[in-house]
N, CA, C and O atoms as a CHARMM CRD file, in Angstrom:
* protein
*
  220
    1    1 MET  N    -55.25300  24.66800 -62.75000 PROA 1      0.00000
    2    1 MET  CA   -56.00200  25.03500 -63.93700 PROA 1      0.00000
    3    1 MET  C    -57.38500  25.52400 -63.50200 PROA 1      0.00000
    4    1 MET  O    -58.03800  24.89800 -62.66700 PROA 1      0.00000
    5    2 ASP  N    -57.82300  26.64200 -64.07200 PROA 2      0.00000
    6    2 ASP  CA   -59.16100  27.15700 -63.79200 PROA 2      0.00000
    7    2 ASP  C    -60.20800  26.23000 -64.38500 PROA 2      0.00000
    8    2 ASP  O    -59.92300  25.42000 -65.26700 PROA 2      0.00000
    9    3 ARG  N    -61.42200  26.37000 -63.88200 PROA 3      0.00000
   10    3 ARG  CA   -62.51200  25.55800 -64.42700 PROA 3      0.00000
   11    3 ARG  C    -62.77400  25.90300 -65.89600 PROA 3      0.00000
   12    3 ARG  O    -63.08100  25.01600 -66.69200 PROA 3      0.00000
   13    4 SER  N    -62.65700  27.16600 -66.25500 PROA 4      0.00000
   14    4 SER  CA   -62.88100  27.55300 -67.65300 PROA 4      0.00000
   15    4 SER  C    -61.80000  26.95200 -68.56300 PROA 4      0.00000
   16    4 SER  O    -62.09200  26.49200 -69.66700 PROA 4      0.00000
   17    5 GLU  N    -60.55900  26.96300 -68.08700 PROA 5      0.00000
   18    5 GLU  CA   -59.48300  26.35400 -68.86800 PROA 5      0.00000
   19    5 GLU  C    -59.67500  24.84500 -68.97200 PROA 5      0.00000
   20    5 GLU  O    -59.43100  24.24400 -70.01800 PROA 5      0.00000
   21    6 GLU  N    -60.11000  24.25300 -67.88500 PROA 6      0.00000
   22    6 GLU  CA   -60.33800  22.80800 -67.88000 PROA 6      0.00000
   23    6 GLU  C    -61.43400  22.42600 -68.87400 PROA 6      0.00000
   24    6 GLU  O    -61.32700  21.41400 -69.56700 PROA 6      0.00000
   25    7 LYS  N    -62.47900  23.23600 -68.93700 PROA 7      0.00000
   26    7 LYS  CA   -63.58100  22.96400 -69.86600 PROA 7      0.00000
   27    7 LYS  C    -63.09900  23.03000 -71.31600 PROA 7      0.00000
   28    7 LYS  O    -63.44200  22.17000 -72.12700 PROA 7      0.00000
   29    8 VAL  N    -62.31000  24.04500 -71.63700 PROA 8      0.00000
   30    8 VAL  CA   -61.78300  24.18500 -72.99700 PROA 8      0.00000
   31    8 VAL  C    -60.88200  22.99800 -73.32900 PROA 8      0.00000
   32    8 VAL  O    -60.95100  22.45700 -74.43300 PROA 8      0.00000
   33    9 PHE  N    -60.04500  22.59400 -72.39000 PROA 9      0.00000
   34    9 PHE  CA   -59.14400  21.46600 -72.62200 PROA 9      0.00000
   35    9 PHE  C    -59.93200  20.17900 -72.86000 PROA 9      0.00000
   36    9 PHE  O    -59.60700  19.41400 -73.76700 PROA 9      0.00000
   37   10 GLU  N    -60.95200  19.93900 -72.06100 PROA 10     0.00000
   38   10 GLU  CA   -61.75700  18.72600 -72.22700 PROA 10     0.00000
   39   10 GLU  C    -62.49000  18.72600 -73.56500 PROA 10     0.00000
   40   10 GLU  O    -62.57700  17.68900 -74.22200 PROA 10     0.00000
   41   11 GLU  N    -63.01000  19.86800 -73.97000 PROA 11     0.00000
   42   11 GLU  CA   -63.71900  19.94300 -75.25400 PROA 11     0.00000
   43   11 GLU  C    -62.76400  19.70700 -76.41700 PROA 11     0.00000
   44   11 GLU  O    -63.11300  19.01200 -77.37100 PROA 11     0.00000
   45   12 SER  N    -61.57500  20.27200 -76.34900 PROA 12     0.00000
   46   12 SER  CA   -60.62500  20.07500 -77.44500 PROA 12     0.00000
   47   12 SER  C    -60.12400  18.63200 -77.46800 PROA 12     0.00000
   48   12 SER  O    -59.83900  18.09100 -78.53700 PROA 12     0.00000
   49   13 THR  N    -60.01500  18.01000 -76.30100 PROA 13     0.00000
   50   13 THR  CA   -59.57500  16.61900 -76.24100 PROA 13     0.00000
   51   13 THR  C    -60.61100  15.70400 -76.87200 PROA 13     0.00000
   52   13 THR  O    -60.25500  14.75100 -77.56500 PROA 13     0.00000
   53   14 VAL  N    -61.88800  15.98100 -76.64000 PROA 14     0.00000
   54   14 VAL  CA   -62.94400  15.16200 -77.22200 PROA 14     0.00000
   55   14 VAL  C    -62.89800  15.24800 -78.74300 PROA 14     0.00000
   56   14 VAL  O    -63.02600  14.23000 -79.42400 PROA 14     0.00000
   57   15 VAL  N    -62.71800  16.44000 -79.27600 PROA 15     0.00000
   58   15 VAL  CA   -62.64700  16.60800 -80.72700 PROA 15     0.00000
   59   15 VAL  C    -61.42000  15.88400 -81.26700 PROA 15     0.00000
   60   15 VAL  O    -61.50100  15.19900 -82.28600 PROA 15     0.00000
   61   16 TRP  N    -60.29000  16.03300 -80.59100 PROA 16     0.00000
   62   16 TRP  CA   -59.07600  15.36400 -81.04800 PROA 16     0.00000
   63   16 TRP  C    -59.26600  13.85700 -81.03000 PROA 16     0.00000
   64   16 TRP  O    -58.84000  13.17600 -81.96300 PROA 16     0.00000
   65   17 GLN  N    -59.88900  13.32400 -79.99900 PROA 17     0.00000
   66   17 GLN  CA   -60.10600  11.88600 -79.92900 PROA 17     0.00000
   67   17 GLN  C    -61.01500  11.43200 -81.05800 PROA 17     0.00000
   68   17 GLN  O    -60.79800  10.36700 -81.63500 PROA 17     0.00000
   69   18 TRP  N    -62.03300  12.22600 -81.38200 PROA 18     0.00000
   70   18 TRP  CA   -62.93400  11.85900 -82.47100 PROA 18     0.00000
   71   18 TRP  C    -62.16100  11.77900 -83.78000 PROA 18     0.00000
   72   18 TRP  O    -62.32300  10.82500 -84.54200 PROA 18     0.00000
   73   19 TRP  N    -61.31300  12.78400 -84.04700 PROA 19     0.00000
   74   19 TRP  CA   -60.52100  12.77900 -85.27600 PROA 19     0.00000
   75   19 TRP  C    -59.50100  11.65300 -85.27000 PROA 19     0.00000
   76   19 TRP  O    -59.23400  11.03200 -86.29900 PROA 19     0.00000
   77   20 MET  N    -58.93200  11.39600 -84.08900 PROA 20     0.00000
   78   20 MET  CA   -57.95900  10.32000 -83.99500 PROA 20     0.00000
   79   20 MET  C    -58.61100   8.99000 -84.36100 PROA 20     0.00000
   80   20 MET  O    -58.03900   8.21700 -85.13000 PROA 20     0.00000
   81   21 TRP  N    -59.78700   8.71300 -83.82800 PROA 21     0.00000
   82   21 TRP  CA   -60.47800   7.45800 -84.14100 PROA 21     0.00000
   83   21 TRP  C    -60.89800   7.40500 -85.60200 PROA 21     0.00000
   84   21 TRP  O    -60.88000   6.33200 -86.20600 PROA 21     0.00000
   85   22 ALA  N    -61.27400   8.53700 -86.18200 PROA 22     0.00000
   86   22 ALA  CA   -61.64100   8.56200 -87.60200 PROA 22     0.00000
   87   22 ALA  C    -60.43100   8.22100 -88.47400 PROA 22     0.00000
   88   22 ALA  O    -60.55500   7.48300 -89.45100 PROA 22     0.00000
   89   23 ILE  N    -59.27600   8.75600 -88.12300 PROA 23     0.00000
   90   23 ILE  CA   -58.05900   8.46400 -88.88700 PROA 23     0.00000
   91   23 ILE  C    -57.66300   7.00200 -88.73000 PROA 23     0.00000
   92   23 ILE  O    -57.27800   6.35400 -89.70300 PROA 23     0.00000
   93   24 VAL  N    -57.75600   6.48500 -87.52000 PROA 24     0.00000
   94   24 VAL  CA   -57.42300   5.07500 -87.28400 PROA 24     0.00000
   95   24 VAL  C    -58.37400   4.16800 -88.06100 PROA 24     0.00000
   96   24 VAL  O    -57.94100   3.17700 -88.65000 PROA 24     0.00000
   97   25 ALA  N    -59.66000   4.49500 -88.07000 PROA 25     0.00000
   98   25 ALA  CA   -60.63600   3.68500 -88.81200 PROA 25     0.00000
   99   25 ALA  C    -60.35200   3.72900 -90.31300 PROA 25     0.00000
  100   25 ALA  O    -60.43700   2.70500 -90.99000 PROA 25     0.00000
  101   26 ALA  N    -60.02000   4.89600 -90.82900 PROA 26     0.00000
  102   26 ALA  CA   -59.70800   5.01600 -92.26000 PROA 26     0.00000
  103   26 ALA  C    -58.44900   4.22300 -92.60400 PROA 26     0.00000
  104   26 ALA  O    -58.39800   3.56000 -93.64100 PROA 26     0.00000
  105   27 ALA  N    -57.44400   4.28500 -91.75000 PROA 27     0.00000
  106   27 ALA  CA   -56.20900   3.53300 -91.99600 PROA 27     0.00000
  107   27 ALA  C    -56.47200   2.03000 -91.94700 PROA 27     0.00000
  108   27 ALA  O    -55.93100   1.27700 -92.75700 PROA 27     0.00000
  109   28 ALA  N    -57.29900   1.59200 -91.00000 PROA 28     0.00000
  110   28 ALA  CA   -57.63600   0.17100 -90.91200 PROA 28     0.00000
  111   28 ALA  C    -58.38100  -0.28200 -92.16100 PROA 28     0.00000
  112   28 ALA  O    -58.13000  -1.37100 -92.67700 PROA 28     0.00000
  113   29 LEU  N    -59.28500   0.54100 -92.64200 PROA 29     0.00000
  114   29 LEU  CA   -60.02800   0.20400 -93.85800 PROA 29     0.00000
  115   29 LEU  C    -59.08500   0.08200 -95.05500 PROA 29     0.00000
  116   29 LEU  O    -59.22200  -0.83500 -95.86600 PROA 29     0.00000
  117   30 VAL  N    -58.14000   0.99400 -95.16400 PROA 30     0.00000
  118   30 VAL  CA   -57.17400   0.93700 -96.26500 PROA 30     0.00000
  119   30 VAL  C    -56.34600  -0.34500 -96.17700 PROA 30     0.00000
  120   30 VAL  O    -56.10100  -0.99300 -97.19400 PROA 30     0.00000
  121   31 LEU  N    -55.91500  -0.71400 -94.97100 PROA 31     0.00000
  122   31 LEU  CA   -55.13000  -1.93900 -94.81400 PROA 31     0.00000
  123   31 LEU  C    -55.94200  -3.18100 -95.15500 PROA 31     0.00000
  124   31 LEU  O    -55.42300  -4.10500 -95.78100 PROA 31     0.00000
  125   32 ILE  N    -57.20300  -3.21300 -94.75300 PROA 32     0.00000
  126   32 ILE  CA   -58.07000  -4.35000 -95.07600 PROA 32     0.00000
  127   32 ILE  C    -58.26200  -4.46000 -96.58000 PROA 32     0.00000
  128   32 ILE  O    -58.16300  -5.55000 -97.14300 PROA 32     0.00000
  129   33 LEU  N    -58.53500  -3.33800 -97.23200 PROA 33     0.00000
  130   33 LEU  CA   -58.71200  -3.35900 -98.68600 PROA 33     0.00000
  131   33 LEU  C    -57.42300  -3.75500 -99.40500 PROA 33     0.00000
  132   33 LEU  O    -57.46700  -4.46400-100.41100 PROA 33     0.00000
  133   34 LEU  N    -56.29200  -3.30800 -98.90500 PROA 34     0.00000
  134   34 LEU  CA   -55.01300  -3.67900 -99.50400 PROA 34     0.00000
  135   34 LEU  C    -54.76500  -5.17900 -99.36600 PROA 34     0.00000
  136   34 LEU  O    -54.33000  -5.82300-100.32100 PROA 34     0.00000
  137   35 ALA  N    -55.03600  -5.73900 -98.19200 PROA 35     0.00000
  138   35 ALA  CA   -54.86600  -7.17900 -97.98900 PROA 35     0.00000
  139   35 ALA  C    -55.79800  -7.96200 -98.89800 PROA 35     0.00000
  140   35 ALA  O    -55.39700  -8.97700 -99.46900 PROA 35     0.00000
  141   36 TRP  N    -57.04200  -7.50300 -99.04000 PROA 36     0.00000
  142   36 TRP  CA   -58.00600  -8.17700 -99.92600 PROA 36     0.00000
  143   36 TRP  C    -57.51800  -8.13900-101.37300 PROA 36     0.00000
  144   36 TRP  O    -57.58900  -9.14300-102.08200 PROA 36     0.00000
  145   37 TRP  N    -57.02700  -6.98500-101.80600 PROA 37     0.00000
  146   37 TRP  CA   -56.55300  -6.82900-103.18300 PROA 37     0.00000
  147   37 TRP  C    -55.33900  -7.72000-103.44900 PROA 37     0.00000
  148   37 TRP  O    -55.24200  -8.34900-104.50300 PROA 37     0.00000
  149   38 LEU  N    -54.41100  -7.76900-102.48000 PROA 38     0.00000
  150   38 LEU  CA   -53.22700  -8.60900-102.65600 PROA 38     0.00000
  151   38 LEU  C    -53.59500 -10.08700-102.72400 PROA 38     0.00000
  152   38 LEU  O    -53.04500 -10.82300-103.54300 PROA 38     0.00000
  153   39 ARG  N    -54.51800 -10.52700-101.87300 PROA 39     0.00000
  154   39 ARG  CA   -54.95000 -11.92900-101.91300 PROA 39     0.00000
  155   39 ARG  C    -55.65600 -12.24000-103.22400 PROA 39     0.00000
  156   39 ARG  O    -55.46900 -13.31400-103.79500 PROA 39     0.00000
  157   40 LYS  N    -56.46100 -11.30900-103.69600 PROA 40     0.00000
  158   40 LYS  CA   -57.17200 -11.50100-104.96400 PROA 40     0.00000
  159   40 LYS  C    -56.17800 -11.65300-106.11000 PROA 40     0.00000
  160   40 LYS  O    -56.32100 -12.54800-106.94300 PROA 40     0.00000
  161   41 ASN  N    -55.17900 -10.78900-106.15400 PROA 41     0.00000
  162   41 ASN  CA   -54.17000 -10.86800-107.21300 PROA 41     0.00000
  163   41 ASN  C    -53.32400 -12.12700-107.09200 PROA 41     0.00000
  164   41 ASN  O    -52.92100 -12.69800-108.10500 PROA 41     0.00000
  165   42 SER  N    -53.05400 -12.56300-105.88100 PROA 42     0.00000
  166   42 SER  CA   -52.28100 -13.78100-105.67400 PROA 42     0.00000
  167   42 SER  C    -53.04300 -14.99500-106.20000 PROA 42     0.00000
  168   42 SER  O    -52.46400 -15.85300-106.86600 PROA 42     0.00000
  169   43 ARG  N    -54.32800 -15.06500-105.90500 PROA 43     0.00000
  170   43 ARG  CA   -55.15200 -16.17200-106.40100 PROA 43     0.00000
  171   43 ARG  C    -55.23600 -16.13700-107.92500 PROA 43     0.00000
  172   43 ARG  O    -55.18400 -17.17700-108.58200 PROA 43     0.00000
  173   44 LYS  N    -55.36400 -14.94100-108.47600 PROA 44     0.00000
  174   44 LYS  CA   -55.45200 -14.79200-109.93000 PROA 44     0.00000
  175   44 LYS  C    -54.15600 -15.26400-110.58800 PROA 44     0.00000
  176   44 LYS  O    -54.19500 -15.92600-111.62500 PROA 44     0.00000
  177   45 ALA  N    -53.01400 -14.93000-109.99600 PROA 45     0.00000
  178   45 ALA  CA   -51.72100 -15.34800-110.53200 PROA 45     0.00000
  179   45 ALA  C    -51.56400 -16.86400-110.43800 PROA 45     0.00000
  180   45 ALA  O    -51.02700 -17.48800-111.35400 PROA 45     0.00000
  181   46 GLN  N    -52.02300 -17.45500-109.35100 PROA 46     0.00000
  182   46 GLN  CA   -51.93400 -18.91000-109.21100 PROA 46     0.00000
  183   46 GLN  C    -52.78200 -19.60500-110.26600 PROA 46     0.00000
  184   46 GLN  O    -52.35400 -20.59700-110.85600 PROA 46     0.00000
  185   47 ARG  N    -53.97900 -19.08800-110.50300 PROA 47     0.00000
  186   47 ARG  CA   -54.85100 -19.69000-111.52100 PROA 47     0.00000
  187   47 ARG  C    -54.23800 -19.56900-112.91400 PROA 47     0.00000
  188   47 ARG  O    -54.31800 -20.50600-113.70900 PROA 47     0.00000
  189   48 SER  N    -53.63100 -18.43300-113.21500 PROA 48     0.00000
  190   48 SER  CA   -53.03800 -18.26200-114.54400 PROA 48     0.00000
  191   48 SER  C    -51.82000 -19.16900-114.70300 PROA 48     0.00000
  192   48 SER  O    -51.55700 -19.65000-115.80500 PROA 48     0.00000
  193   49 ASN  N    -51.07700 -19.41000-113.63100 PROA 49     0.00000
  194   49 ASN  CA   -49.94300 -20.33600-113.69500 PROA 49     0.00000
  195   49 ASN  C    -50.42500 -21.75700-113.94500 PROA 49     0.00000
  196   49 ASN  O    -49.79700 -22.49600-114.70300 PROA 49     0.00000
  197   50 LEU  N    -51.52200 -22.14800-113.32400 PROA 50     0.00000
  198   50 LEU  CA   -52.05600 -23.49400-113.52200 PROA 50     0.00000
  199   50 LEU  C    -52.54000 -23.68900-114.95300 PROA 50     0.00000
  200   50 LEU  O    -52.32400 -24.75100-115.53800 PROA 50     0.00000
  201   51 THR  N    -53.18700 -22.68800-115.51800 PROA 51     0.00000
  202   51 THR  CA   -53.68400 -22.81700-116.89400 PROA 51     0.00000
  203   51 THR  C    -52.53100 -22.82500-117.88700 PROA 51     0.00000
  204   51 THR  O    -52.61400 -23.50600-118.90900 PROA 51     0.00000
  205   52 GLN  N    -51.46600 -22.09100-117.61900 PROA 52     0.00000
  206   52 GLN  CA   -50.30900 -22.08800-118.51500 PROA 52     0.00000
  207   52 GLN  C    -49.59400 -23.43600-118.48000 PROA 52     0.00000
  208   52 GLN  O    -49.11500 -23.90500-119.51300 PROA 52     0.00000
  209   53 ARG  N    -49.51400 -24.05900-117.32100 PROA 53     0.00000
  210   53 ARG  CA   -48.84700 -25.35500-117.19800 PROA 53     0.00000
  211   53 ARG  C    -49.63500 -26.45700-117.89200 PROA 53     0.00000
  212   53 ARG  O    -49.04700 -27.38500-118.44600 PROA 53     0.00000
  213   54 SER  N    -50.95300 -26.36300-117.86700 PROA 54     0.00000
  214   54 SER  CA   -51.77100 -27.41300-118.47300 PROA 54     0.00000
  215   54 SER  C    -51.78400 -27.32400-119.99200 PROA 54     0.00000
  216   54 SER  O    -52.13800 -28.29500-120.66100 PROA 54     0.00000
  217   55 ASN  N    -51.40600 -26.17900-120.54700 PROA 55     0.00000
  218   55 ASN  CA   -51.38300 -26.02900-122.01700 PROA 55     0.00000
  219   55 ASN  C    -50.16500 -26.59700-122.57000 PROA 55     0.00000
  220   55 ASN  O    -49.96500 -26.56600-123.78500 PROA 55     0.00000
C-alpha cells in the first residue's frame, strides 16, 4: 500500500471508529433507559397490587 493510500485508510478508519462508538453509546443509553422504565413499571404494578389486596 502506498503512503497516500495508507493515509486515506487511516483517516477513514478513525471516522468509522468515531461513528461506531457513537452508535454503541446510543444503544447503551437506550438499553439503560429501557431497563429503568421496566423497573419503574414493575414497582408501580407491585404497589397497585398491594393496594388492591388491602381494599
